[in-house]
N, CA, C and O atoms as CSV, one atom per row, in Angstrom:
chain,resi,resn,atom,element,x,y,z
A,1,MET,N,N,108.189,88.019,86.921
A,1,MET,CA,C,109.617,88.227,86.779
A,1,MET,C,C,110.294,87.922,88.106
A,1,MET,O,O,109.765,88.206,89.181
A,2,ILE,N,N,111.468,87.340,88.000
A,2,ILE,CA,C,112.283,87.099,89.186
A,2,ILE,C,C,113.662,87.727,88.949
A,2,ILE,O,O,114.100,87.866,87.807
A,3,THR,N,N,114.327,88.096,90.019
A,3,THR,CA,C,115.682,88.626,89.883
A,3,THR,C,C,116.680,87.533,90.238
A,3,THR,O,O,116.519,86.808,91.220
A,4,LEU,N,N,117.710,87.437,89.415
A,4,LEU,CA,C,118.786,86.472,89.615
A,4,LEU,C,C,120.115,87.197,89.455
A,4,LEU,O,O,120.165,88.325,88.963
A,5,THR,N,N,121.182,86.544,89.872
A,5,THR,CA,C,122.515,87.137,89.790
A,5,THR,C,C,123.382,86.293,88.866
A,5,THR,O,O,123.548,85.092,89.076
A,6,ARG,N,N,123.934,86.939,87.839
A,6,ARG,CA,C,124.843,86.231,86.932
A,6,ARG,C,C,126.093,85.810,87.698
A,6,ARG,O,O,126.436,86.406,88.719
A,7,LEU,N,N,126.751,84.806,87.210
A,7,LEU,CA,C,127.943,84.295,87.870
A,7,LEU,C,C,129.028,85.367,87.987
A,7,LEU,O,O,129.803,85.359,88.943
A,8,ASN,N,N,129.091,86.298,87.010
A,8,ASN,CA,C,130.100,87.354,87.045
A,8,ASN,C,C,129.635,88.600,87.800
A,8,ASN,O,O,130.339,89.610,87.788
A,9,GLY,N,N,128.451,88.559,88.470
A,9,GLY,CA,C,128.072,89.638,89.363
A,9,GLY,C,C,126.778,90.395,89.138
A,9,GLY,O,O,126.017,90.561,90.091
A,10,PRO,N,N,126.479,90.871,87.913
A,10,PRO,CA,C,125.294,91.719,87.765
A,10,PRO,C,C,123.967,90.963,87.932
A,10,PRO,O,O,123.846,89.794,87.565
A,11,GLN,N,N,122.992,91.658,88.491
A,11,GLN,CA,C,121.655,91.092,88.619
A,11,GLN,C,C,120.851,91.366,87.359
A,11,GLN,O,O,121.124,92.319,86.629
A,12,PHE,N,N,119.862,90.526,87.112
A,12,PHE,CA,C,118.958,90.727,85.985
A,12,PHE,C,C,117.597,90.153,86.333
A,12,PHE,O,O,117.471,89.314,87.225
A,13,ALA,N,N,116.581,90.614,85.619
A,13,ALA,CA,C,115.219,90.123,85.814
A,13,ALA,C,C,114.914,89.125,84.704
A,13,ALA,O,O,115.261,89.338,83.542
A,14,LEU,N,N,114.261,88.037,85.082
A,14,LEU,CA,C,113.964,86.973,84.128
A,14,LEU,C,C,112.487,86.626,84.196
A,14,LEU,O,O,111.925,86.478,85.281
A,15,ASN,N,N,111.864,86.498,83.039
A,15,ASN,CA,C,110.477,86.065,82.961
A,15,ASN,C,C,110.453,84.569,83.265
A,15,ASN,O,O,110.881,83.755,82.446
A,16,CYS,N,N,109.953,84.214,84.440
A,16,CYS,CA,C,110.015,82.810,84.865
A,16,CYS,C,C,109.089,81.902,84.056
A,16,CYS,O,O,109.203,80.680,84.145
A,17,ASP,N,N,108.181,82.469,83.275
A,17,ASP,CA,C,107.327,81.650,82.419
A,17,ASP,C,C,108.108,81.067,81.240
A,17,ASP,O,O,107.628,80.153,80.569
A,18,LEU,N,N,109.308,81.592,80.987
A,18,LEU,CA,C,110.110,81.123,79.863
A,18,LEU,C,C,111.129,80.062,80.253
A,18,LEU,O,O,111.884,79.587,79.405
A,19,ILE,N,N,111.158,79.684,81.536
A,19,ILE,CA,C,112.128,78.697,82.002
A,19,ILE,C,C,111.672,77.287,81.614
A,19,ILE,O,O,110.549,76.873,81.899
A,20,GLU,N,N,112.581,76.570,80.957
A,20,GLU,CA,C,112.314,75.172,80.632
A,20,GLU,C,C,112.822,74.257,81.738
A,20,GLU,O,O,112.124,73.337,82.165
A,21,ARG,N,N,114.054,74.521,82.201
A,21,ARG,CA,C,114.593,73.701,83.284
A,21,ARG,C,C,115.693,74.459,84.022
A,21,ARG,O,O,116.220,75.466,83.549
A,22,ILE,N,N,116.019,73.927,85.208
A,22,ILE,CA,C,117.076,74.480,86.041
A,22,ILE,C,C,117.969,73.308,86.442
A,22,ILE,O,O,117.500,72.317,87.002
A,23,ASP,N,N,119.254,73.435,86.148
A,23,ASP,CA,C,120.202,72.366,86.458
A,23,ASP,C,C,121.240,72.865,87.455
A,23,ASP,O,O,121.600,74.042,87.457
A,24,ALA,N,N,121.718,71.948,88.308
A,24,ALA,CA,C,122.817,72.234,89.222
A,24,ALA,C,C,123.979,71.333,88.836
A,24,ALA,O,O,123.906,70.117,89.012
A,25,THR,N,N,125.076,71.932,88.296
A,25,THR,CA,C,126.153,71.104,87.730
A,25,THR,C,C,127.554,71.578,88.071
A,25,THR,O,O,128.290,71.577,87.084
A,26,PRO,N,N,128.096,71.964,89.146
A,26,PRO,CA,C,127.476,72.391,90.388
A,26,PRO,C,C,126.917,73.803,90.312
A,26,PRO,O,O,126.125,74.195,91.169
A,27,ASP,N,N,127.320,74.590,89.284
A,27,ASP,CA,C,126.698,75.915,89.130
A,27,ASP,C,C,125.247,75.733,88.714
A,27,ASP,O,O,124.884,74.726,88.105
A,28,THR,N,N,124.428,76.713,89.048
A,28,THR,CA,C,123.017,76.655,88.657
A,28,THR,C,C,122.884,77.219,87.249
A,28,THR,O,O,123.281,78.353,86.980
A,29,ILE,N,N,122.324,76.415,86.362
A,29,ILE,CA,C,122.117,76.830,84.967
A,29,ILE,C,C,120.623,76.848,84.699
A,29,ILE,O,O,119.931,75.840,84.844
A,30,VAL,N,N,120.136,78.038,84.299
A,30,VAL,CA,C,118.725,78.214,83.960
A,30,VAL,C,C,118.627,78.172,82.441
A,30,VAL,O,O,119.230,78.995,81.752
A,31,THR,N,N,117.870,77.218,81.922
A,31,THR,CA,C,117.696,77.086,80.477
A,31,THR,C,C,116.282,77.521,80.120
A,31,THR,O,O,115.305,77.055,80.706
A,32,LEU,N,N,116.192,78.428,79.144
A,32,LEU,CA,C,114.891,78.923,78.689
A,32,LEU,C,C,114.355,78.047,77.557
A,32,LEU,O,O,115.082,77.232,76.990
A,33,VAL,N,N,113.085,78.227,77.243
A,33,VAL,CA,C,112.446,77.420,76.200
A,33,VAL,C,C,113.080,77.629,74.825
A,33,VAL,O,O,112.975,76.759,73.960
A,34,ASP,N,N,113.736,78.770,74.614
A,34,ASP,CA,C,114.386,79.018,73.326
A,34,ASP,C,C,115.832,78.516,73.296
A,34,ASP,O,O,116.538,78.720,72.309
A,35,GLY,N,N,116.280,77.852,74.388
A,35,GLY,CA,C,117.616,77.284,74.437
A,35,GLY,C,C,118.660,78.184,75.078
A,35,GLY,O,O,119.771,77.734,75.357
A,36,LYS,N,N,118.326,79.438,75.314
A,36,LYS,CA,C,119.283,80.361,75.948
A,36,LYS,C,C,119.542,79.903,77.379
A,36,LYS,O,O,118.629,79.455,78.074
A,37,ARG,N,N,120.796,80.021,77.811
A,37,ARG,CA,C,121.170,79.559,79.152
A,37,ARG,C,C,121.778,80.704,79.953
A,37,ARG,O,O,122.488,81.558,79.421
A,38,TYR,N,N,121.479,80.694,81.240
A,38,TYR,CA,C,122.059,81.648,82.174
A,38,TYR,C,C,122.674,80.871,83.326
A,38,TYR,O,O,122.028,80.002,83.912
A,39,VAL,N,N,123.927,81.186,83.652
A,39,VAL,CA,C,124.573,80.610,84.823
A,39,VAL,C,C,124.425,81.632,85.940
A,39,VAL,O,O,124.857,82.777,85.813
A,40,VAL,N,N,123.806,81.201,87.041
A,40,VAL,CA,C,123.493,82.130,88.130
A,40,VAL,C,C,124.100,81.642,89.439
A,40,VAL,O,O,124.424,80.464,89.589
A,41,THR,N,N,124.250,82.572,90.386
A,41,THR,CA,C,124.858,82.231,91.675
A,41,THR,C,C,123.884,81.587,92.643
A,41,THR,O,O,124.308,80.892,93.566
A,42,GLU,N,N,122.593,81.799,92.455
A,42,GLU,CA,C,121.595,81.256,93.375
A,42,GLU,C,C,121.480,79.744,93.206
A,42,GLU,O,O,121.531,79.240,92.084
A,43,PRO,N,N,121.324,79.019,94.313
A,43,PRO,CA,C,121.077,77.576,94.201
A,43,PRO,C,C,119.698,77.286,93.605
A,43,PRO,O,O,118.817,78.145,93.613
A,44,VAL,N,N,119.525,76.081,93.094
A,44,VAL,CA,C,118.266,75.683,92.456
A,44,VAL,C,C,117.075,75.951,93.376
A,44,VAL,O,O,116.052,76.467,92.927
A,45,GLU,N,N,117.199,75.608,94.648
A,45,GLU,CA,C,116.092,75.774,95.593
A,45,GLU,C,C,115.658,77.238,95.711
A,45,GLU,O,O,114.467,77.526,95.823
A,46,VAL,N,N,116.625,78.160,95.685
A,46,VAL,CA,C,116.309,79.588,95.784
A,46,VAL,C,C,115.574,80.050,94.525
A,46,VAL,O,O,114.609,80.809,94.614
A,47,VAL,N,N,116.025,79.597,93.359
A,47,VAL,CA,C,115.353,79.969,92.103
A,47,VAL,C,C,113.912,79.468,92.129
A,47,VAL,O,O,112.991,80.198,91.764
A,48,ILE,N,N,113.718,78.231,92.558
A,48,ILE,CA,C,112.361,77.670,92.622
A,48,ILE,C,C,111.505,78.447,93.611
A,48,ILE,O,O,110.336,78.716,93.332
A,49,ASP,N,N,112.063,78.813,94.764
A,49,ASP,CA,C,111.319,79.612,95.745
A,49,ASP,C,C,110.916,80.965,95.172
A,49,ASP,O,O,109.803,81.432,95.413
A,50,ARG,N,N,111.805,81.593,94.421
A,50,ARG,CA,C,111.478,82.895,93.809
A,50,ARG,C,C,110.384,82.758,92.764
A,50,ARG,O,O,109.514,83.623,92.656
A,51,ILE,N,N,110.421,81.684,92.000
A,51,ILE,CA,C,109.357,81.432,91.018
A,51,ILE,C,C,108.027,81.240,91.736
A,51,ILE,O,O,107.012,81.819,91.351
A,52,ARG,N,N,108.043,80.429,92.773
A,52,ARG,CA,C,106.829,80.163,93.556
A,52,ARG,C,C,106.274,81.463,94.146
A,52,ARG,O,O,105.067,81.700,94.093
A,53,LEU,N,N,107.144,82.301,94.704
A,53,LEU,CA,C,106.721,83.566,95.295
A,53,LEU,C,C,106.146,84.510,94.233
A,53,LEU,O,O,105.130,85.166,94.468
A,54,ALA,N,N,106.794,84.577,93.068
A,54,ALA,CA,C,106.308,85.455,91.995
A,54,ALA,C,C,104.931,85.013,91.511
A,54,ALA,O,O,104.047,85.846,91.307
A,55,ARG,N,N,104.747,83.735,91.329
A,55,ARG,CA,C,103.453,83.231,90.838
A,55,ARG,C,C,102.353,83.382,91.877
A,55,ARG,O,O,101.221,83.725,91.539
A,56,SER,N,N,102.681,83.126,93.144
A,56,SER,CA,C,101.659,83.297,94.184
A,56,SER,C,C,101.293,84.767,94.335
A,56,SER,O,O,100.143,85.089,94.632
A,57,GLY,N,N,102.259,85.664,94.133
A,57,GLY,CA,C,101.962,87.095,94.172
A,57,GLY,C,C,101.015,87.512,93.057
A,57,GLY,O,O,100.135,88.346,93.267
A,58,LEU,N,N,101.192,86.934,91.873
A,58,LEU,CA,C,100.284,87.230,90.754
A,58,LEU,C,C,98.871,86.746,91.045
A,58,LEU,O,O,97.896,87.438,90.752
A,59,ILE,N,N,98.767,85.555,91.621
A,59,ILE,CA,C,97.447,85.017,91.958
A,59,ILE,C,C,96.768,85.893,93.006
A,59,ILE,O,O,95.580,86.192,92.888
A,60,ALA,N,N,97.515,86.305,94.028
A,60,ALA,CA,C,96.954,87.160,95.080
A,60,ALA,C,C,96.506,88.498,94.507
A,60,ALA,O,O,95.444,89.006,94.867
A,61,LEU,N,N,97.315,89.073,93.614
A,61,LEU,CA,C,96.953,90.350,92.996
A,61,LEU,C,C,95.693,90.202,92.138
A,61,LEU,O,O,94.823,91.072,92.166
A,62,ALA,N,N,95.590,89.120,91.386
A,62,ALA,CA,C,94.410,88.895,90.558
A,62,ALA,C,C,93.156,88.750,91.412
A,62,ALA,O,O,92.092,89.256,91.054
A,63,GLN,N,N,93.282,88.064,92.535
A,63,GLN,CA,C,92.127,87.916,93.421
A,63,GLN,C,C,91.723,89.252,94.019
A,63,GLN,O,O,90.534,89.548,94.142
A,64,ARG,N,N,92.712,90.063,94.392
A,64,ARG,CA,C,92.417,91.376,94.953
A,64,ARG,C,C,91.728,92.274,93.915
A,64,ARG,O,O,90.752,92.957,94.222
A,65,ILE,N,N,92.243,92.262,92.703
A,65,ILE,CA,C,91.641,93.068,91.636
A,65,ILE,C,C,90.224,92.592,91.352
A,65,ILE,O,O,89.325,93.410,91.151
A,66,GLY,N,N,90.012,91.270,91.334
A,66,GLY,CA,C,88.683,90.712,91.093
A,66,GLY,C,C,87.701,91.094,92.170
A,66,GLY,O,O,86.525,91.324,91.888
A,67,ALA,N,N,88.166,91.166,93.407
A,67,ALA,CA,C,87.278,91.529,94.512
A,67,ALA,C,C,86.910,93.007,94.470
A,67,ALA,O,O,85.829,93.390,94.919
A,68,GLU,N,N,87.797,93.837,93.936
A,68,GLU,CA,C,87.552,95.274,93.881
A,68,GLU,C,C,86.766,95.689,92.637
A,68,GLU,O,O,86.235,96.798,92.581
A,69,ALA,N,N,86.692,94.815,91.652
A,69,ALA,CA,C,86.015,95.155,90.396
A,69,ALA,C,C,84.515,95.259,90.622
A,69,ALA,O,O,83.952,94.503,91.414
A,70,PRO,N,N,83.864,96.188,89.931
A,70,PRO,CA,C,82.411,96.274,90.060
A,70,PRO,C,C,81.757,95.007,89.545
A,70,PRO,O,O,82.278,94.345,88.647
A,71,SER,N,N,80.624,94.681,90.113
A,71,SER,CA,C,79.938,93.457,89.697
A,71,SER,C,C,79.487,93.573,88.246
A,71,SER,O,O,79.072,94.635,87.782
A,72,ALA,N,N,79.580,92.465,87.559
A,72,ALA,CA,C,79.182,92.446,86.148
A,72,ALA,C,C,77.663,92.464,86.039
A,72,ALA,O,O,76.958,91.795,86.795
A,73,ARG,N,N,77.192,93.221,85.108
A,73,ARG,CA,C,75.748,93.258,84.856
A,73,ARG,C,C,75.447,92.366,83.681
A,73,ARG,O,O,76.218,92.295,82.724
A,74,SER,N,N,74.328,91.687,83.757
A,74,SER,CA,C,73.957,90.809,82.658
A,74,SER,C,C,73.232,91.613,81.582
A,74,SER,O,O,72.595,92.629,81.861
A,75,LEU,N,N,73.345,91.136,80.367
A,75,LEU,CA,C,72.643,91.769,79.255
A,75,LEU,C,C,71.191,91.324,79.280
A,75,LEU,O,O,70.882,90.184,79.625
A,76,GLN,N,N,70.308,92.235,78.910
A,76,GLN,CA,C,68.887,91.910,78.866
A,76,GLN,C,C,68.339,92.270,77.496
A,76,GLN,O,O,68.749,93.255,76.883
A,77,LEU,N,N,67.420,91.466,77.036
A,77,LEU,CA,C,66.760,91.721,75.777
A,77,LEU,C,C,65.589,92.661,76.029
A,77,LEU,O,O,64.728,92.396,76.868
A,78,ILE,N,N,65.575,93.757,75.290
A,78,ILE,CA,C,64.471,94.716,75.405
A,78,ILE,C,C,63.706,94.691,74.090
A,78,ILE,O,O,64.243,95.006,73.028
A,79,SER,N,N,62.441,94.310,74.192
A,79,SER,CA,C,61.653,94.249,72.978
A,79,SER,C,C,60.816,95.529,72.881
A,79,SER,O,O,60.493,96.161,73.887
A,80,GLY,N,N,60.491,95.875,71.693
A,80,GLY,CA,C,59.674,97.074,71.493
A,80,GLY,C,C,59.908,97.651,70.116
A,80,GLY,O,O,60.682,97.118,69.321
A,81,ASP,N,N,59.244,98.722,69.855
A,81,ASP,CA,C,59.345,99.404,68.573
A,81,ASP,C,C,60.680,100.149,68.521
A,81,ASP,O,O,60.977,100.911,69.441
A,82,PRO,N,N,61.498,99.958,67.478
A,82,PRO,CA,C,62.788,100.631,67.405
A,82,PRO,C,C,62.672,102.130,67.296
A,82,PRO,O,O,63.657,102.831,67.527
A,83,GLU,N,N,61.487,102.664,66.947
A,83,GLU,CA,C,61.322,104.115,66.817
A,83,GLU,C,C,61.009,104.773,68.155
A,83,GLU,O,O,60.983,106.001,68.236
A,84,ASP,N,N,60.771,103.991,69.208
A,84,ASP,CA,C,60.438,104.572,70.518
A,84,ASP,C,C,61.655,105.056,71.239
A,84,ASP,O,O,61.549,105.570,72.352
């Protein structure tokens, strides 16, 4: 999620995975994959930087979680009498 500012003032959080394109006409218009559009005060470069920062933060968090996770144990076949 990234935070952006609507042209009329209020901030909102946007799932950046849903962005189809960003246009500067001269206002910045963020178009989502479902066709919904948001006019925001941030320039295109700032929106792209926020997307980049959000995604790199997710990658860093995933790596940290992976490093802290206990090592996976492999499954082993145990043969023998099922009544034992």
